[in-house]
RODO-2510 file (C-alpha; in nm, 4 decimals, decimal comma):
residues 421
     n   res          X          Y          Z
     1     l     0,0153    -6,9995    -2,1665
     2     e    -0,2317    -7,2862    -2,2141
     3     d    -0,6071    -7,2669    -2,2755
     4     q    -0,8663    -7,5348    -2,1937
     5     h    -0,7779    -7,7226    -2,5129
     6     h    -0,4122    -7,7398    -2,4080
     7     f    -0,2900    -7,5262    -2,6970
     8     s     0,0240    -7,3351    -2,6080
     9     y     0,0709    -6,9633    -2,6808
    10     h     0,3747    -6,7376    -2,6614
    11     i     0,3235    -6,3674    -2,6067
    12     d     0,5962    -6,1097    -2,6738
    13     i     0,5658    -5,7762    -2,4928
    14     i     0,6999    -5,5041    -2,7211
    15     p     0,7680    -5,1529    -2,5839
    16     i     0,5898    -4,8800    -2,7809
    17     r     0,7453    -4,5327    -2,8205
    18     s     0,4913    -4,2560    -2,7791
    19     p     0,4617    -4,0134    -3,0710
    20     f     0,3981    -3,7388    -2,8123
    21     p     0,6852    -3,7685    -2,5637
    22     h     0,6253    -3,4214    -2,4127
    23     l     0,2912    -3,5351    -2,2757
    24     f     0,4718    -3,7696    -2,0386
    25     n     0,7697    -3,5553    -1,9407
    26     s     0,6403    -3,4568    -1,5980
    27     k     0,5609    -3,8146    -1,5006
    28     m     0,8364    -4,0187    -1,6690
    29     a     1,1508    -3,8085    -1,6366
    30     a     1,2831    -3,4829    -1,5017
    31     l     1,2850    -3,2030    -1,7561
    32     k     1,6182    -3,0598    -1,8599
    33     e     1,7252    -2,7349    -1,7006
    34     f     1,8474    -2,4701    -1,9441
    35     s     2,0413    -2,1531    -1,8742
    36     m     1,8910    -1,8184    -1,9712
    37     e     2,1785    -1,7722    -2,2140
    38     e     2,1004    -2,0991    -2,3886
    39     v     1,7327    -2,0125    -2,4236
    40     s     1,8165    -1,6699    -2,5658
    41     k     1,9874    -1,8321    -2,8682
    42     h     1,6532    -1,9699    -2,9898
    43     n     1,4974    -1,6401    -3,0888
    44     k     1,3862    -1,6602    -3,4509
    45     e     1,1101    -1,8102    -3,6605
    46     g     1,1621    -2,1845    -3,7000
    47     d     1,3806    -2,1967    -3,3886
    48     l     1,1855    -2,0230    -3,1182
    49     w     1,1826    -2,0817    -2,7414
    50     i     1,0155    -1,8757    -2,4689
    51     i     1,0070    -1,8849    -2,0885
    52     i     0,6848    -1,8668    -1,8861
    53     d     0,6951    -1,8955    -1,5088
    54     g     1,0303    -2,0731    -1,5093
    55     k     0,9284    -2,3229    -1,7798
    56     v     1,0833    -2,3364    -2,1270
    57     y     0,8500    -2,3868    -2,4226
    58     d     0,9456    -2,4671    -2,7824
    59     v     0,6982    -2,2685    -2,9943
    60     s     0,8888    -2,3010    -3,3213
    61     k     0,5905    -2,4683    -3,4931
    62     f     0,3194    -2,3069    -3,2870
    63     g     0,2768    -1,9904    -3,4919
    64     r     0,0034    -2,1275    -3,7195
    65     l    -0,1988    -2,2359    -3,4147
    66     h    -0,1468    -1,9196    -3,2135
    67     p    -0,4553    -1,6913    -3,2278
    68     g    -0,2304    -1,3934    -3,2822
    69     g    -0,0131    -1,5654    -3,5401
    70     m     0,3652    -1,5566    -3,5425
    71     p     0,4350    -1,1791    -3,5038
    72     p     0,3755    -1,1630    -3,1244
    73     l     0,5998    -1,4679    -3,0741
    74     v     0,8980    -1,3280    -3,2654
    75     d     0,8725    -0,9901    -3,0938
    76     p     1,2151    -0,9004    -2,9450
    77     t     1,0650    -0,8847    -2,5948
    78     v     0,9295    -1,2409    -2,6310
    79     a     1,1536    -1,4533    -2,8533
    80     g     1,4172    -1,6294    -2,6434
    81     k     1,3132    -1,4272    -2,3396
    82     d     1,1220    -1,4602    -2,0143
    83     c     0,7778    -1,3312    -2,1154
    84     t     0,5967    -1,4353    -1,7977
    85     d     0,4422    -1,0958    -1,7222
    86     l     0,3339    -1,0423    -2,0815
    87     f     0,1791    -1,3893    -2,1013
    88     f    -0,0265    -1,3649    -1,7829
    89     g    -0,1374    -1,0172    -1,8785
    90     l    -0,3129    -1,1717    -2,1798
    91     h    -0,3959    -1,5307    -2,0772
    92     r    -0,5470    -1,7131    -1,7824
    93     a    -0,3065    -1,9373    -1,5898
    94     s    -0,5032    -2,2560    -1,6626
    95     v    -0,4120    -2,2358    -2,0337
    96     l    -0,0728    -2,3904    -1,9633
    97     d    -0,2345    -2,6939    -1,8023
    98     e    -0,4131    -2,7925    -2,1225
    99     p    -0,2388    -3,0976    -2,2806
   100     r    -0,2062    -2,9358    -2,6238
   101     y     0,0006    -2,6564    -2,4717
   102     a     0,1691    -2,8523    -2,1923
   103     k     0,3354    -3,0765    -2,4512
   104     l     0,5274    -2,7747    -2,5805
   105     q     0,7316    -2,7605    -2,2617
   106     i     1,0859    -2,8899    -2,3115
   107     g     1,2537    -2,7864    -1,9882
   108     t     1,2959    -2,5311    -1,7120
   109     v     1,5252    -2,2476    -1,6101
   110     p     1,6522    -2,1745    -1,2581
   111     k     1,3887    -1,9838    -1,0617
   112     p     1,4940    -1,6228    -0,9945
   113     a     1,5529    -1,5313    -0,6299
   114     q     1,2848    -1,2622    -0,6370
   115     a     1,0157    -1,5240    -0,6886
   116     k     1,0400    -1,6040    -0,3176
   117     a     1,0017    -1,2452    -0,2022
   118     k     0,6340    -1,2400    -0,2882
   119     k     0,5536    -1,5069    -0,0314
   120     e     0,7567    -1,3814     0,2650
   121     g     0,5226    -1,3150     0,5528
   122     q     0,2197    -1,3611     0,3312
   123     d     0,0836    -1,7038     0,4221
   124     i    -0,2744    -1,7368     0,3057
   125     v    -0,4904    -1,9003     0,5681
   126     m    -0,8442    -1,8329     0,4470
   127     p    -1,0039    -1,7714     0,1071
   128     y    -1,0406    -1,3991     0,0356
   129     a    -0,8817    -1,3046     0,3702
   130     e    -0,6123    -1,1275     0,1707
   131     a    -0,6487    -0,8961    -0,1281
   132     m    -0,5951    -1,0517    -0,4710
   133     g    -0,2589    -0,8852    -0,5177
   134     t    -0,1229    -1,0870    -0,2255
   135     w    -0,1980    -1,4362    -0,3496
   136     r    -0,2519    -1,3997    -0,7237
   137     r     0,0359    -1,5702    -0,9040
   138     f     0,0799    -1,2858    -1,1493
   139     s    -0,0753    -0,9432    -1,1441
   140     p    -0,0565    -0,6625    -1,3994
   141     y    -0,0611    -0,4140    -1,1121
   142     y     0,1652    -0,5472    -0,8378
   143     k     0,5411    -0,5229    -0,8899
   144     e     0,8354    -0,6458    -0,6852
   145     t     0,8352    -0,3211    -0,4831
   146     h     0,4768    -0,3880    -0,3714
   147     h     0,5584    -0,7325    -0,2342
   148     k     0,8764    -0,6118    -0,0623
   149     f     0,6802    -0,3215     0,0836
   150     r     0,4080    -0,5454     0,2257
   151     a     0,6583    -0,7909     0,3759
   152     a     0,8549    -0,5090     0,5421
   153     l     0,5406    -0,3443     0,6799
   154     r     0,4118    -0,6710     0,8189
   155     a     0,7440    -0,7487     0,9881
   156     v     0,7359    -0,4215     1,1834
   157     l     0,3646    -0,4111     1,2617
   158     d     0,3444    -0,7753     1,3695
   159     k     0,6136    -0,7080     1,6261
   160     e     0,5433    -0,3553     1,7462
   161     v     0,1684    -0,3006     1,7054
   162     r    -0,0425    -0,6101     1,6493
   163     p     0,0242    -0,7823     1,9862
   164     f    -0,0923    -0,4713     2,1754
   165     a    -0,3563    -0,3167     1,9488
   166     k    -0,6648    -0,4758     2,1037
   167     k    -0,5514    -0,3866     2,4548
   168     w    -0,4853    -0,0270     2,3501
   169     d    -0,8260    -0,0048     2,1865
   170     d    -1,0120    -0,1638     2,4791
   171     e    -0,8366     0,0475     2,7394
   172     a    -0,8519     0,3709     2,5351
   173     t    -0,4734     0,4052     2,5475
   174     l    -0,3493     0,7122     2,3653
   175     p    -0,0394     0,6703     2,1444
   176     t     0,2934     0,7063     2,3246
   177     r     0,6077     0,8748     2,1988
   178     e     0,7782     0,5344     2,2013
   179     v     0,5279     0,3972     1,9504
   180     d     0,5528     0,7162     1,7447
   181     k     0,9297     0,6670     1,7261
   182     v     0,8883     0,3093     1,6034
   183     l     0,6521     0,4252     1,3273
   184     g     0,8941     0,7034     1,2394
   185     d     1,2124     0,4965     1,2392
   186     s     1,0518     0,2251     1,0278
   187     g     0,9406     0,4778     0,7642
   188     i     0,5708     0,4053     0,8128
   189     l     0,4845     0,7686     0,8907
   190     a     0,6817     0,8768     0,5840
   191     c     0,4513     0,6577     0,3739
   192     l     0,1631     0,8930     0,4545
   193     v     0,3229     1,1606     0,2354
   194     a     0,5520     0,9505     0,0139
   195     s     0,3542     1,0289    -0,3007
   196     e     0,3803     1,4049    -0,2567
   197     e     0,6028     1,5975    -0,4971
   198     g     0,9631     1,6373    -0,3821
   199     v     0,9311     1,4032    -0,0842
   200     g     1,1950     1,1661    -0,2208
   201     d     1,4685     1,4291    -0,1922
   202     l     1,3394     1,5358     0,1492
   203     l     1,3532     1,1808     0,2878
   204     r     1,7006     1,1169     0,1477
   205     s     1,8328     1,4412     0,2938
   206     h     1,7277     1,3193     0,6400
   207     n     1,8236     0,9539     0,5805
   208     i     1,4607     0,8418     0,6175
   209     k     1,3811     0,5171     0,4366
   210     l     1,0452     0,3718     0,3402
   211     p     0,9633     0,0102     0,4368
   212     g     1,1248    -0,2383     0,2014
   213     d     1,3782     0,0325     0,1110
   214     i     1,1629     0,1427    -0,1830
   215     q     1,2038     0,4891    -0,3309
   216     a     0,9403     0,7578    -0,2807
   217     e     0,9388     0,8150    -0,6565
   218     d     0,8130     0,4562    -0,6991
   219     y     0,5404     0,4913    -0,4350
   220     d     0,2003     0,4682    -0,6046
   221     y    -0,1649     0,4122    -0,5171
   222     f    -0,1084     0,0400    -0,4793
   223     h     0,1554     0,1018    -0,2136
   224     g    -0,1035     0,3223    -0,0446
   225     l    -0,3579     0,0411    -0,0700
   226     i    -0,1128    -0,2048     0,0858
   227     l    -0,0354     0,0397     0,3668
   228     s    -0,4065     0,0707     0,4509
   229     e    -0,4527    -0,3056     0,4410
   230     e    -0,1553    -0,3863     0,6611
   231     l    -0,2410    -0,1197     0,9170
   232     r    -0,5982    -0,2474     0,9370
   233     r    -0,4711    -0,6031     0,9806
   234     a    -0,2195    -0,5040     1,2501
   235     l    -0,4837    -0,3130     1,4453
   236     d    -0,7127    -0,6163     1,4582
   237     g    -0,9839    -0,4047     1,2971
   238     g    -0,9811    -0,1443     1,5748
   239     y    -1,0664     0,1927     1,4213
   240     g    -1,0169     0,3919     1,7386
   241     v    -0,6594     0,2935     1,8034
   242     g    -0,5846     0,3277     1,4322
   243     d    -0,7056     0,6855     1,4176
   244     g    -0,5021     0,7632     1,7282
   245     l    -0,1832     0,6088     1,5938
   246     y    -0,1826     0,7519     1,2432
   247     g    -0,5279     0,8791     1,1407
   248     g    -0,4782     1,2372     1,2514
   249     i    -0,1304     1,2512     1,1010
   250     s    -0,2471     1,1021     0,7711
   251     i    -0,4845     1,3943     0,7096
   252     g    -0,3032     1,6744     0,8913
   253     l     0,0413     1,6302     0,7365
   254     p    -0,0242     1,6191     0,3563
   255     p    -0,1373     1,9863     0,3271
   256     l     0,1939     2,0915     0,4797
   257     l     0,3845     1,8955     0,2158
   258     k     0,1541     2,0082    -0,0667
   259     f     0,1347     2,3783     0,0070
   260     g     0,3817     2,4658     0,2843
   261     t     0,7087     2,6506     0,2305
   262     k     1,0404     2,4676     0,2370
   263     d     1,1134     2,6214     0,5764
   264     m     0,7786     2,5036     0,7173
   265     i     0,8382     2,1534     0,5895
   266     e     1,1805     2,1372     0,7540
   267     r     1,0603     2,2874     1,0839
   268     f     0,7301     2,1088     1,1261
   269     a     0,6843     1,8224     0,8791
   270     v     1,0179     1,6464     0,9251
   271     p     0,9795     1,6028     1,3047
   272     v     0,6341     1,4511     1,2428
   273     i     0,7700     1,2121     0,9792
   274     k     1,0400     1,1031     1,2256
   275     g     0,7841     1,0378     1,4985
   276     e     0,9128     1,3189     1,7207
   277     k     0,6017     1,5388     1,6909
   278     r     0,2341     1,4946     1,6009
   279     i    -0,0034     1,6856     1,3779
   280     c    -0,3787     1,6741     1,3073
   281     l    -0,6323     1,8368     1,0753
   282     a    -0,8619     2,0921     1,2388
   283     i    -1,1537     2,1578     0,9998
   284     s    -1,4888     2,0405     1,1423
   285     e    -1,6853     2,2661     1,3775
   286     p    -1,9916     2,2190     1,6003
   287     y    -2,1907     2,4674     1,3883
   288     a    -2,1032     2,3291     1,0466
   289     g    -1,9911     1,9702     1,0944
   290     s    -1,8001     1,8777     0,7810
   291     d    -1,9545     2,1554     0,5709
   292     v    -1,6211     2,3191     0,5054
   293     a    -1,7681     2,6319     0,3465
   294     q    -1,9630     2,7177     0,6657
   295     i    -1,6819     2,7264     0,9201
   296     r    -1,6739     3,0170     1,1684
   297     t    -1,3197     3,0101     1,3091
   298     t    -1,1713     3,3489     1,2215
   299     a    -0,8220     3,4649     1,1324
   300     t    -0,7553     3,8389     1,1618
   301     p    -0,4430     3,9914     1,0029
   302     t    -0,1989     4,1657     1,2400
   303     a     0,0263     4,4618     1,1706
   304     d     0,3398     4,2444     1,1563
   305     g     0,1955     4,0226     0,8827
   306     g     0,0811     3,7481     1,1189
   307     w    -0,2646     3,6367     1,2307
   308     t    -0,4843     3,6226     1,5371
   309     v    -0,7079     3,3152     1,5380
   310     s    -1,0209     3,2448     1,7442
   311     g    -1,2859     2,9725     1,7263
   312     v    -1,3577     2,6106     1,8099
   313     k    -1,3069     2,2838     1,6248
   314     k    -1,4888     1,9605     1,7047
   315     w    -1,4393     1,5868     1,6355
   316     i    -1,0706     1,6434     1,5593
   317     t    -0,9075     1,3025     1,5127
   318     g    -0,5803     1,2725     1,7030
   319     g    -0,6244     1,6205     1,8472
   320     m    -0,5551     1,5105     2,2053
   321     v    -0,1965     1,4134     2,1224
   322     a    -0,1244     1,6714     1,8502
   323     d     0,1520     1,9286     1,8741
   324     y     0,0428     2,1049     1,5554
   325     f    -0,3004     2,1778     1,4081
   326     t    -0,3508     2,2269     1,0340
   327     t    -0,6378     2,4716     1,0727
   328     l    -0,8890     2,6144     0,8264
   329     c    -1,0095     2,9684     0,9065
   330     r    -1,2144     3,2385     0,7434
   331     t    -1,1154     3,6022     0,7084
   332     e    -1,3321     3,9106     0,6781
   333     k    -1,1916     4,0281     0,3455
   334     h    -0,9605     3,7641     0,2030
   335     g    -1,1678     3,4456     0,1938
   336     s    -1,0466     3,1276     0,3616
   337     v    -0,6970     3,0677     0,4883
   338     m    -0,5086     2,7622     0,6161
   339     l    -0,2761     2,8165     0,9110
   340     l    -0,0503     2,5964     1,1197
   341     l    -0,1295     2,6430     1,4896
   342     e     0,0844     2,5086     1,7721
   343     r    -0,0508     2,3646     2,0962
   344     d    -0,0377     2,6194     2,3782
   345     d    -0,1594     2,4655     2,7031
   346     e     0,0449     2,7100     2,9102
   347     q    -0,1132     3,0316     2,7832
   348     g    -0,4419     2,8622     2,6946
   349     s    -0,4609     2,9948     2,3401
   350     v    -0,4823     2,6473     2,1797
   351     t    -0,6145     2,3722     2,4082
   352     t    -0,7936     2,0382     2,3694
   353     k    -1,0588     1,8421     2,5538
   354     l    -1,1286     1,4711     2,5017
   355     l    -1,4605     1,3977     2,3305
   356     k    -1,6617     1,0875     2,4050
   357     t    -1,7512     0,9151     2,0790
   358     s    -1,9067     0,5853     1,9730
   359     y    -1,5652     0,4217     1,9243
   360     s    -1,2533     0,3962     2,1381
   361     a    -1,1112     0,7046     2,3053
   362     a    -0,7732     0,5750     2,1842
   363     a    -0,8470     0,7853     1,8751
   364     g    -0,7780     1,0961     2,0827
   365     t    -1,0796     1,2749     1,9308
   366     a    -1,0735     1,6310     2,0583
   367     y    -1,2707     1,9482     2,1032
   368     v    -1,0187     2,2232     2,0220
   369     t    -1,0553     2,5704     2,1687
   370     i    -0,8623     2,8498     1,9985
   371     h    -0,8620     3,1819     2,1832
   372     n    -0,6696     3,4764     2,0401
   373     a    -0,3898     3,2515     1,9215
   374     r    -0,1101     3,4534     1,7630
   375     v     0,0769     3,3005     1,4688
   376     g     0,3404     3,4561     1,2464
   377     a     0,3295     3,5048     0,8721
   378     d     0,5579     3,2004     0,8430
   379     h     0,2709     2,9791     0,9655
   380     l     0,0579     3,0407     0,6566
   381     i     0,0061     2,7199     0,4569
   382     g    -0,0326     2,7955     0,0879
   383     k    -0,1956     3,1198    -0,0195
   384     v    -0,4448     3,3548     0,1404
   385     g    -0,7896     3,2900    -0,0066
   386     n    -0,7068     2,9308    -0,1063
   387     g    -0,7851     2,7599     0,2234
   388     f    -1,1042     2,5946     0,0989
   389     m    -0,9445     2,4587    -0,2193
   390     q    -0,6433     2,3305    -0,0267
   391     t    -0,8760     2,1463     0,2093
   392     m    -1,0578     1,9853    -0,0831
   393     a    -0,7267     1,8785    -0,2400
   394     n    -0,6529     1,6826     0,0744
   395     f    -0,9606     1,4617     0,0497
   396     n    -0,8747     1,2359    -0,2457
   397     f    -0,5940     1,0350    -0,0896
   398     e    -0,7686     1,0464     0,2477
   399     r    -1,0795     0,8812     0,0977
   400     w    -0,8643     0,6281    -0,0866
   401     g    -0,7097     0,5150     0,2419
   402     m    -1,0506     0,4882     0,4075
   403     i    -1,1914     0,2827     0,1198
   404     c    -0,8957     0,0432     0,1174
   405     g    -0,9050     0,0045     0,4947
   406     g    -1,2796    -0,0573     0,4900
   407     n    -1,2489    -0,3160     0,2150
   408     f    -0,9829    -0,5046     0,4073
   409     h    -1,1879    -0,4814     0,7256
   410     s    -1,4672    -0,6656     0,5454
   411     r    -1,2172    -0,9360     0,4525
   412     m    -1,1256    -0,9692     0,8193
   413     v    -1,4922    -1,0098     0,9100
   414     l    -1,5272    -1,2788     0,6432
   415     e    -1,2195    -1,4572     0,7768
   416     e    -1,3570    -1,4549     1,1315
   417     c    -1,6882    -1,5976     1,0100
   418     m    -1,5152    -1,8774     0,8219
   419     r    -1,2952    -1,9605     1,1204
   420     w    -1,6004    -1,9748     1,3448
   421     a    -1,7896    -2,1929     1,0982
***
């Protein structure tokens, strides 16, 4: 080079090696991929590697900087292991993006196949349109079974229900046996009682599988939450058609599984779970509304150990398409009693009439007339005198489903608003 005074200069360009090579790994070169076996060999103080979200970190000299010191890092469940779940249970995800921690990364491991299962059928299109468990990278509550369950539910409902739900709701179409069979064969109806004691053995004995092929013993409140969310989504927010499809069954069937005899469960519950029959809960009355303690429907003991039942029930969800009625009655001397009544249009002892309500008639909301209906002793659900308590026991999971469905409905409203805007 020459300046204005014509002096000549020679400049040498010397490459400089960074003292912090890990800071430039992601930009300058591909990180090395390690096997899980190789990582597992570095599992002691002074030679310590861990895996977080498919990335390998060398934390051999990190103990003095770690807020918890070295003990948590050399724990057998952490040292040389994949501690992704443990890490995100204690730290926010953004921690790993900080340069002082990012430089600890030395490589990656092959991503496990199950990492993809979480995203199947779960494309996020709008902020907050899906519950946090759907899109959150790591959750302390959602396990692999939850994501498989949601994906399987969505696959069935998107094909068999969602395309027709609005039309059914608008036209007040009552559920058909064909739709019932789809819900039964897919295991969706079985989900309504999957958390009840002993249901796992019952389902296996009849070769009934839950969506995602999960076991009933693993079915928890988060599976119930996902079921409510996916049903609400598939029904396009229509409460009427939802109550007609599964609402009546969801509250009429659990008492049978909770308190019914083994014979009752086989005779009446299994056909409902398979989608061959329908059941509803007959509690509310025109005199008492939902004041369960004030019902007037009576059950009178007969000489053969059975009962004669008379009374009326009102606002019975799914009553128009029900074959069985889980019915709360009062007795003169023995307190309340819960009985299983069967539809009897021929003799007129148990009949229904469609009620006009503020939402779609697709709900099949019925006025039920019970006139001298005779039922045998084998139709008693639970114990004589315990009818009220058995009714109360049914409300917890019922309310949980309503809350979850309502919460997701609000998300759908938000999504519609954002799309419009």
